[in-house]
N, C-alpha and C positions, 0 to 999 in steps of 0.2 A: 504494500500499499504505500503510495507516494503522497507526500503532504503538499499537494498542488491544488489550487482553486479550480473549480469546474469551468470557470470563464477567465482566461488570462487577460490581464489589463492591456496587453499589446494588441489582442484582437478580440473585441467583445462579441463578435459574431463571425461564423466561417464564411469564407469568401466563395459562396456557391454560386451567386449570381452577380456579375460585374454590373449589371444594369442598376441594381440597388445602390451599389457603391457610387456610381456615376451620379445617380439622382441626388444622393446625400451630399456629394461634393457640390453639385450644382446649386442645391439649396443654400449650402454655406456660402458659396460665392455670391449668389444673388443677395443673401442677407447682407454680406459686407458691402456689396455695391450700393444697395439701398441706404444702408446706414451712412455711407460715404457721401452719397448725393444729398441725403437729408441734411447732413451737416453743412 
């Protein structure tokens, strides 16, 4: 038995579908851009 968390901090979720990762990245980028333009 190894003393390791079921979900590693480096990867919270398995990279099974790149589409989801791309969507998350786009969301973060859009949020940053919106905040920058709002400023």
